[in-house]
C-alpha positions as CSV (number, residue, x, y, z in Angstrom):
1,X,-3.0,-17.1,10.6
2,X,0.6,-15.9,9.1
3,X,1.7,-12.2,9.7
4,X,4.6,-11.5,7.1
5,X,6.6,-8.3,7.8
6,X,9.8,-7.0,9.4
7,X,10.7,-7.0,13.0
8,X,10.1,-3.4,13.9
9,X,6.5,-2.9,12.4
10,X,4.2,-1.1,15.0
11,X,1.2,-1.6,12.9
12,X,1.7,-5.3,12.8
13,X,2.3,-5.3,16.5
14,X,-1.1,-3.9,17.0
15,X,-2.8,-6.5,14.9
16,X,-0.9,-9.7,16.4
17,X,-1.9,-8.1,19.9
18,X,-5.4,-8.1,18.6
19,X,-5.4,-11.7,17.4
20,X,-3.5,-12.9,20.7
21,X,-6.5,-11.4,22.6
22,X,-8.8,-13.7,20.8
23,X,-6.7,-16.7,21.2
24,X,-6.1,-16.8,17.5
25,X,-3.0,-19.1,16.6
26,X,-0.6,-16.7,14.8
27,X,2.9,-16.9,13.4
28,X,4.9,-13.8,12.7
29,X,8.0,-13.8,10.7
30,X,10.1,-12.0,8.1
31,X,11.2,-13.7,4.6
32,X,14.5,-12.1,5.2
33,X,15.0,-14.7,8.1
34,X,15.4,-17.5,5.3
35,X,17.5,-19.6,5.4
36,X,19.2,-18.5,8.6
37,X,16.4,-19.2,10.8
38,X,13.5,-20.2,8.5
39,X,13.2,-23.5,6.5
40,X,10.2,-24.6,4.7
41,X,9.2,-27.5,2.5
42,X,6.0,-27.8,-0.1
43,X,5.1,-30.9,-2.4
44,X,2.8,-30.4,-5.5
45,X,0.5,-33.3,-6.6
46,X,-2.9,-34.0,-7.1
47,X,-4.0,-33.1,-3.8
48,X,-2.7,-29.5,-4.5
49,X,-0.2,-27.8,-2.2
50,X,1.1,-29.4,1.3
51,X,4.0,-28.4,3.0
52,X,5.5,-26.5,6.2
53,X,7.2,-23.8,7.3
54,X,9.7,-23.8,10.6
55,X,10.7,-20.5,12.1
56,X,12.9,-20.1,15.3
57,X,10.1,-20.7,17.5
58,X,7.1,-22.3,15.6
59,X,6.2,-25.0,13.1
60,X,3.4,-24.2,10.7
61,X,1.3,-26.7,8.5
62,X,0.8,-24.6,5.2
63,X,-2.5,-26.3,4.6
64,X,-3.9,-25.2,7.8
65,X,-3.3,-21.4,7.3
66,X,-6.4,-19.6,6.9
67,X,-5.2,-16.0,6.5
68,X,-2.2,-14.2,5.6
69,X,-1.4,-10.8,6.5
70,X,1.2,-9.2,4.2
71,X,2.7,-6.3,5.5
72,X,6.0,-4.8,5.0
73,X,8.7,-7.9,4.9
74,X,12.4,-7.1,4.0
75,X,14.2,-8.5,1.1
76,X,16.1,-11.7,1.1
77,X,19.8,-11.4,2.2
78,X,22.7,-13.9,1.7
79,X,25.7,-12.4,3.5
80,X,27.9,-15.6,2.8
81,X,27.6,-15.2,-1.0
82,X,28.8,-12.4,-3.2
83,X,27.8,-11.2,-6.6
84,X,26.5,-13.7,-8.9
85,X,25.8,-16.3,-6.5
86,X,23.9,-13.7,-4.1
87,X,21.6,-12.6,-7.1
88,X,21.0,-16.2,-8.0
89,X,20.1,-17.4,-4.3
90,X,17.9,-14.3,-3.9
91,X,16.0,-15.1,-7.2
92,X,15.3,-18.7,-6.1
93,X,14.5,-17.6,-2.6
94,X,11.9,-15.2,-4.3
95,X,10.1,-17.3,-6.7
96,X,10.6,-20.3,-4.1
97,X,9.5,-19.2,-0.8
98,X,7.7,-16.4,-2.2
99,X,5.8,-18.4,-4.6
100,X,4.9,-20.8,-1.9
101,X,3.5,-18.3,0.2
102,X,1.6,-16.7,-2.5
103,X,-0.1,-20.1,-3.4
104,X,-1.6,-21.2,-0.2
105,X,-4.9,-23.1,-0.7
106,X,-8.0,-21.4,0.9
107,X,-6.2,-18.8,2.3
108,X,-7.4,-15.2,2.6
109,X,-4.5,-12.5,1.9
110,X,-4.6,-9.0,3.1
111,X,-3.7,-8.4,0.4
112,X,-2.1,-10.9,-1.8
113,X,1.5,-9.5,-2.8
114,X,0.8,-9.9,-6.5
115,X,-2.2,-8.1,-6.2
116,X,-0.7,-5.3,-4.4
117,X,2.2,-5.1,-6.8
118,X,-0.4,-4.6,-9.7
119,X,-2.4,-2.0,-7.6
120,X,0.8,0.1,-6.8
121,X,1.3,1.6,-10.4
122,X,-0.3,5.0,-10.4
123,X,-1.4,5.1,-14.0
124,X,-3.4,1.9,-13.6
125,X,-5.0,3.5,-10.3
126,X,-6.0,6.4,-12.3
127,X,-7.3,4.5,-15.4
128,X,-9.4,2.1,-13.0
129,X,-10.8,4.9,-10.9
130,X,-11.7,7.1,-14.0
131,X,-13.4,4.0,-15.3
132,X,-15.3,3.2,-12.4
133,X,-16.5,6.8,-12.3
134,X,-14.4,8.5,-9.4
135,X,-13.6,12.3,-10.1
136,X,-10.0,12.3,-11.0
137,X,-7.7,15.1,-11.8
138,X,-6.3,15.7,-15.2
139,X,-3.2,13.9,-15.4
140,X,0.0,13.6,-17.6
141,X,2.7,11.1,-17.3
142,X,5.6,11.7,-19.6
143,X,9.1,12.4,-20.4
144,X,8.4,14.9,-23.1
145,X,9.1,18.3,-22.0
146,X,7.1,20.2,-24.6
147,X,4.1,18.1,-23.6
148,X,4.9,19.0,-19.9
149,X,4.8,22.7,-21.0
150,X,1.7,22.5,-22.8
151,X,-0.2,20.5,-20.0
152,X,0.8,23.3,-17.7
153,X,-0.3,26.1,-20.0
154,X,-3.8,24.3,-20.6
155,X,-4.3,22.8,-16.9
156,X,-2.4,24.9,-14.6
157,X,-1.4,25.2,-11.8
158,X,0.2,21.8,-11.6
159,X,1.8,19.5,-9.2
160,X,4.3,17.0,-9.5
161,X,4.5,13.6,-7.7
162,X,6.9,10.8,-7.9
163,X,5.3,7.7,-9.6
164,X,7.0,5.5,-6.7
165,X,8.5,6.4,-3.6
166,X,12.2,5.2,-3.1
167,X,15.1,6.0,-0.9
168,X,16.6,9.2,-1.8
169,X,19.7,10.8,-0.3
170,X,21.5,14.2,-0.7
171,X,24.5,14.9,0.9
172,X,24.3,11.6,2.8
173,X,20.9,12.7,4.5
174,X,17.7,10.7,3.7
175,X,15.0,13.0,1.6
176,X,11.5,12.9,1.0
177,X,10.2,13.8,-2.5
178,X,7.0,15.7,-1.6
179,X,3.9,16.5,-3.8
180,X,4.8,20.1,-5.0
181,X,3.3,22.8,-7.0
182,X,5.5,23.3,-10.3
183,X,6.5,26.5,-11.6
184,X,6.4,26.2,-15.5
185,X,9.7,27.8,-15.9
186,X,11.1,24.6,-14.2
187,X,10.1,22.5,-17.0
188,X,13.2,22.1,-18.7
189,X,14.8,19.6,-20.8
190,X,15.7,17.3,-17.8
191,X,12.2,15.9,-18.1
192,X,13.4,13.9,-20.6
193,X,15.6,11.7,-18.6
194,X,12.8,9.8,-17.0
195,X,8.9,9.4,-16.4
196,X,7.3,12.2,-14.6
197,X,3.5,12.5,-13.2
198,X,2.0,15.9,-13.4
199,X,-1.5,16.9,-12.4
200,X,-3.8,19.7,-12.1
201,X,-3.9,21.1,-8.7
202,X,-7.1,20.5,-7.0
203,X,-8.5,23.5,-5.0
204,X,-9.0,21.5,-1.7
205,X,-10.4,22.6,1.5
206,X,-9.5,19.4,3.1
207,X,-8.7,15.7,2.5
208,X,-10.2,12.5,3.1
209,X,-8.4,9.4,3.9
210,X,-10.6,6.5,3.7
211,X,-9.5,3.2,4.8
212,X,-11.4,0.0,3.4
213,X,-11.1,-3.1,5.5
214,X,-13.3,-5.9,3.7
215,X,-16.5,-4.6,3.5
216,X,-15.9,-1.9,6.1
217,X,-15.0,1.5,5.3
218,X,-13.6,4.1,7.6
219,X,-13.5,8.0,6.7
220,X,-11.4,10.5,8.3
221,X,-11.1,14.1,7.2
222,X,-7.6,15.5,7.5
223,X,-7.5,19.5,7.6
224,X,-3.8,20.7,7.1
225,X,-4.0,24.4,6.7
226,X,-2.0,25.4,3.6
227,X,-0.1,22.3,3.1
228,X,-0.4,21.0,-0.4
229,X,1.3,17.4,0.9
230,X,-0.4,16.8,4.6
231,X,2.3,14.2,5.1
232,X,4.8,17.2,5.4
233,X,4.1,18.2,9.0
234,X,1.8,15.8,11.0
235,X,2.0,18.4,14.1
236,X,-0.1,20.8,12.3
237,X,-3.0,18.1,11.3
238,X,-6.6,17.9,12.5
239,X,-8.6,14.7,12.1
240,X,-12.2,14.2,12.1
241,X,-14.1,10.9,11.8
242,X,-16.7,11.4,9.2
243,X,-19.4,9.8,7.1
244,X,-18.4,8.6,3.8
245,X,-19.6,10.8,0.9
246,X,-22.7,9.4,-0.8
247,X,-21.8,6.9,-3.3
248,X,-18.2,6.6,-2.6
249,X,-18.2,3.6,-0.6
250,X,-19.7,1.6,-3.6
251,X,-16.9,2.9,-5.9
252,X,-14.4,1.9,-3.5
253,X,-15.8,-1.5,-3.2
254,X,-15.6,-1.9,-7.0
255,X,-12.1,-0.5,-7.1
256,X,-11.0,-3.3,-4.5
257,X,-12.7,-5.9,-6.6
258,X,-11.1,-4.5,-9.8
259,X,-7.4,-5.1,-8.3
260,X,-8.5,-8.4,-6.1
261,X,-7.8,-6.2,-2.9
262,X,-9.5,-6.7,0.3
263,X,-7.8,-3.7,1.8
264,X,-6.8,-0.3,0.8
265,X,-6.1,3.4,2.0
266,X,-7.7,5.9,-0.4
267,X,-6.6,9.7,-0.6
268,X,-9.0,12.2,-1.8
269,X,-8.9,16.0,-2.0
270,X,-12.1,17.8,-1.0
271,X,-13.1,20.6,-3.4
272,X,-15.1,23.4,-2.0
273,X,-18.3,22.0,-3.4
274,X,-17.8,18.9,-1.2
275,X,-16.7,16.8,-4.3
276,X,-14.2,14.0,-3.3
277,X,-11.5,14.0,-6.1
278,X,-9.4,10.6,-6.2
279,X,-5.6,11.0,-5.8
280,X,-4.4,7.5,-5.3
281,X,-4.8,4.4,-3.2
282,X,-2.2,2.7,-1.3
283,X,-2.8,-1.1,-1.1
284,X,-0.7,-1.5,1.9
285,X,-0.9,1.8,3.7
286,X,-0.6,3.1,7.2
287,X,-3.7,3.5,9.4
288,X,-3.3,2.7,12.9
289,X,-2.1,6.3,13.6
290,X,-5.6,7.3,12.5
291,X,-7.3,4.9,15.0
292,X,-5.3,6.6,17.8
293,X,-6.6,10.0,16.5
294,X,-10.3,9.2,15.9
295,X,-10.7,5.8,18.0
296,X,-12.3,4.5,14.8
297,X,-12.1,0.5,15.4
298,X,-9.8,-0.2,12.4
299,X,-7.6,-2.9,14.3
300,X,-11.0,-4.7,15.3
301,X,-12.1,-4.7,11.6
302,X,-9.0,-6.1,10.4
303,X,-8.6,-8.7,13.3
304,X,-12.4,-9.7,12.4
305,X,-11.3,-10.2,8.7
306,X,-8.3,-12.2,9.4
307,X,-10.2,-14.3,11.9
308,X,-12.9,-15.1,9.6
309,X,-10.4,-16.0,6.7
310,X,-11.8,-16.8,3.4
311,X,-15.0,-18.6,4.3
């Protein structure tokens, strides 16, 4: 097994420990170690891809890799190079080492980095979810102020959420852009500067976090009181392991197949009538804290999947 992630990744620690308990050979590394303490070579011919990867402590035959757990690796760095040279080296590393790691024959990817990249676009998520039959909130993606105001008037109350999380700082301090309800008076001409995602606010009595691991599904109800974005304050949350609503597991399986994923963390808002409304799917989401809270065997399921491999 290969585990590709940054050094400080508690979730990966848990998975590696589970693999070690079963005696499964596992090598963990971060691509940012290249080329300082990581080297690789790969050949391509009529027999396909063959090669090796060497870390500070291990030597791996790439043709023997059965599974790769792609978590949260850092980017490449070339401190000895400046400007144009650094950009060139970074691009070659990304398409060289990254391309080899994405092309291992017979390897099960959890998940494949290219599939994850495709599945992280919220408009694509919503389009696929709606096409499969999920209940999806009315959504507008726009940079046109008039369209935003019309949407608020027709479908309000509405909320705003970022299309992609990114580092954001104000006065030197890290900030988080939370999901928030929008006052229609705030819909001014600044909307024209970039793309925005607006949705009708779902009248929710709770939320579901559904973690899909291969063909297994773990459903947790999260109650957050009056919080619109439950990530805002974990101290007030309560968690309950619950059955997946009827039909939802089949839709989730179809969604994963559509994006060529084997793992995903799905978020749903629960209407008062019990309808689960699709909000988004994180193809590389966090899940370990839910196991701590509910004792659902998510680690074991993920280790099972990695140990089993493609076969």
